[in-house]
C-alpha positions, -999 to +999 in steps of 0.1 A: +000+000+000+014+034-010+023+058+019-005+082+026-031+062+006-053+055+037-050+091+050-060+104+015-089+080+014-102+092+048-098+128+038-120+123+006-147+101+020-172+130+022-167+138-015-168+103-030-197+089-049-209+053-045-189+040-074-157+057-064-161+045-028-165+009-040-134+012-061-114+024-032-126-004-009-118-030-035-083-016-037-081-018+001-092-054+000-066-063-026-039-045-006-050-063+026-050-096+007-015-090-006-001-081+029-019-112+044-003-134+017+032-119+025+028-124+062+016-160+057+046-168+034+072-156+060+092-183+078+094-159+108+064-161+132+045-128+137+020-121+165+001-089+171-010-082+206-036-056+217-032-033+247-042-061+271-015-085+257-042-106+240-036-123+206-053-103+178-033-117+148-008-145+141+006-159+109+010-196+102+046-197+113+037-184+147+009-209+150+032-237+141+059-227+166+036-221+196+010-248+188-023-230+184-048-219+158-057-182+157-094-190+151-094-207+186-067-186+203-078-151+193-083-131+226-060-154+246-034-137+266+001-142+253+012-155+288-006-188+279+020-195+253+051-175+265+054-176+302+078-159+327+076-125+309+060-094+324+039-084+294+022-056+311+055-039+318+066-045+282+035-029+268+040+001+292+075+005+277+092-003+311+128+003+300+143-025+321+118-052+311+116-042+274+154-041+271+155-078+282+133-087+253+151-068+225+164-103+215+158-134+236+161-171+230+137-197+245+132-234+244+098-248+233+088-284+240+053-282+225+041-290+198+077-297+188+110-294+206+128-264+192+147-233+201+132-199+191+146-165+191+121-137+195+119-099+200+091-076+209+083-041+195+056-022+215+037-002+189+038+028+213+076+030+205+066+036+168+035+057+172+024+071+205-012+068+194-010+030+188-014+004+215-003-032+217+029-049+204+043-070+177+062-102+186+085-117+159+098-153+162+126-170+144+134-208+146+171-212+155+171-249+162+192-258+132+217-231+139+221-243+175+225-279+162+251-267+136+270-249+164+268-279+187+281-302+159+310-279+152+320-277+189+318-315+191+339-319+160+366-296+173+365-314+207+368-348+191+396-336+168+416-324+199+408-356+217+419-376+187+453-359+186+457-365+223+447-402+219+471-408+191+500-395+212+489-416+242+484-447+221+519-444+207+534-441+242+514-471+254+522-492+223+559-492+229+557-507+265+531-533+252+555-545+226+583-548+252+560-567+275+550-591+247+587-598+239+595-605+275+565-628+278+579-648+249+613-650+267+596-660+299+577-687+281+609-701+267+626-701+302+596-719+317+602-747+292+635-755+310+618-762+344+615-798+355+583-795+375+556-802+350+528-790+372+545-757+378+552-754+341+516-758+333+504-732+358+531-707+347+523-711+311+486-706+318+495-673+335+517-663+306+489-671+281+465-650+301+490-621+301+495-624+264+457-622+258+455-592+280+483-575+261+466-584+228+433-570+242+450-537+253+464-534+218+430-540+203+414-515+226+440-489+216+435-495+179+397-495+183+398-464+205+416-445+177+391-459+151+362-447+173+376-412+176+385-412+139+353-424+123+358-452+098+333-475+081+329-508+099+342-539+082+310-558+084+306-596+082+278-619+093+283-625+130+264-643+158+260-618+186+259-646+212+294-658+200+308-623+203+293-620+238+309-653+249+343-642+235+340-609+254+331-627+286+361-651+282+384-621+280+369-606+311+365-638+331+394-632+355+381-597+364+346-611+370+360-639+391+379-614+412+348-593+417+327-624+425+302-617+398+275-641+387+266-642+350+231-653+339+223-657+302+190-660+285+196-662+248+166-666+224+164-695+200+174-692+164+188-656+167+198-645+132+233-634+124+238-597+118+262-577+096+287-561+121+323-554+126+335-581+150+362-560+167+340-529+171+310-548+185+332-567+209+345-533+220+309-522+226+302-553+247+334-548+266+327-512+275+291-518+286+300-549+307+329-530+322+306-503+333+282-529+348+310-545+367+322-512+381+286-503+392+286-535+413+313-530+438+317-564+453+296-592+440+265-589+419+245-604+391+251-596+354+222-607+331+227-611+294+197-616+271+190-615+234+157-608+217+146-606+181+120-583+165+111-579+128+138-552+124+164-557+151+184-583+171+187-569+206+213-576+233+203-567+268+230-562+295+215-557+330+232-553+363+220-548+399+245-521+407+243-485+419+223-472+389+224-438+373+207-406+385+180-395+360+196-360+356+229-376+345+215-400+319+217-373+292+254-367+297+267-403+297+278-400+261+299-369+266+337-373+264+354-371+298+321-374+317+324-401+343+311-408+378+339-433+385+371-425+403+392-445+377+371-439+346+381-417+316+346-409+305+352-422+269+336-457+271+300-447+263+310-421+238+328-449+218+297-472+223+274-445+209+297-439+178+300-476+170+263-482+173+255-452+152+279-464+125+261-498+125+227-481+122+219-495+157+200-481+186+207-478+224+181-478+251+189-472+288+167-478+318+182-471+351+171-467+387+195-454+414+202-481+439+186-509+418+207-511+387+208-504+350+193-522+320+209-513+286+196-526+253+217-526+221+197-531+189+214-542+157+196-540+124+187-574+109+202-581+075+172-602+064+149-573+073+170-550+051+167-575+022+129-577+027+126-539+024+146-540-009+126-567-026+099-552-048+065-569-048+058-591-078+035-576-104+002-592-109-002-611-142 
């Protein structure tokens, strides 16, 4: 609408005939329709409040962000949708309150979780004869996610450089230990007491396996921090669980842990990276053992659905506080005196690379039940097979 058009129209109303008046009102309707179309096309949300902070107008974007329809919400006070703001002070141009709303970011959970930036312009600040205010919203969820991803990427890059240096420093002593174990095994062969030879060689073999496991952990640790595609092959998850338990048997025996298994019948094999998935099992079971200080029951189960093969690892340990569940995947976040806070971060990355899911249910003082779900390969194939055409 051209500047001054409305004022000119009002000034000439007394001199207009019926035909001219109709022409002007048709033009007004077209102008109003154009402005309405523009407002509805905007991605930014726009709300107009009257002098009582009640909704008098909202475009589609604002309705979508705050979860209402203007036809039902017209006349509602804005406090119903944006709480913890003194709207009366804002509309009265209270300098302290208004300055806080020049640009503010809030978190919205309904109808969809998102972060919204908004600012308020009281109409009195534009024209002292006008009452009410305009509230303008902008969805900044994707911007926040991009920023968070960038921060995580930088943090993981720094962590990766640190891990590479530490892995190098640990690798050299491991090689030396392995060499000395070979020498020790050779010397044991010269002993005459066969019973002692058998016991000593068993201890050497255990030490070798532990050295090999440490070497695998280091290499897998670096792979987890430097994302790489899994080398997938068909594997039975029960077999990988048994192999992991075999590696950890001495620790479980020292901690007096009881292991109970309940594996479903005919569990299909899944396409996974053997080493990576064993690392997942090791990290989760290690956490379970540390949660049970001295003695406890570790339950291992498998279940099968149309889409996933699930592995359930449950302990009756100390559990996790609800307010800490959301931070267990953060690097360096740990509640253990000897933990490094990287185990669950690696678990999450490996499961994500496999297209899997993690579900955690925990109750402080009663234990934790963690479910790892791996996509079924036969389910993938079924999704890819097109239905046969009817003859």
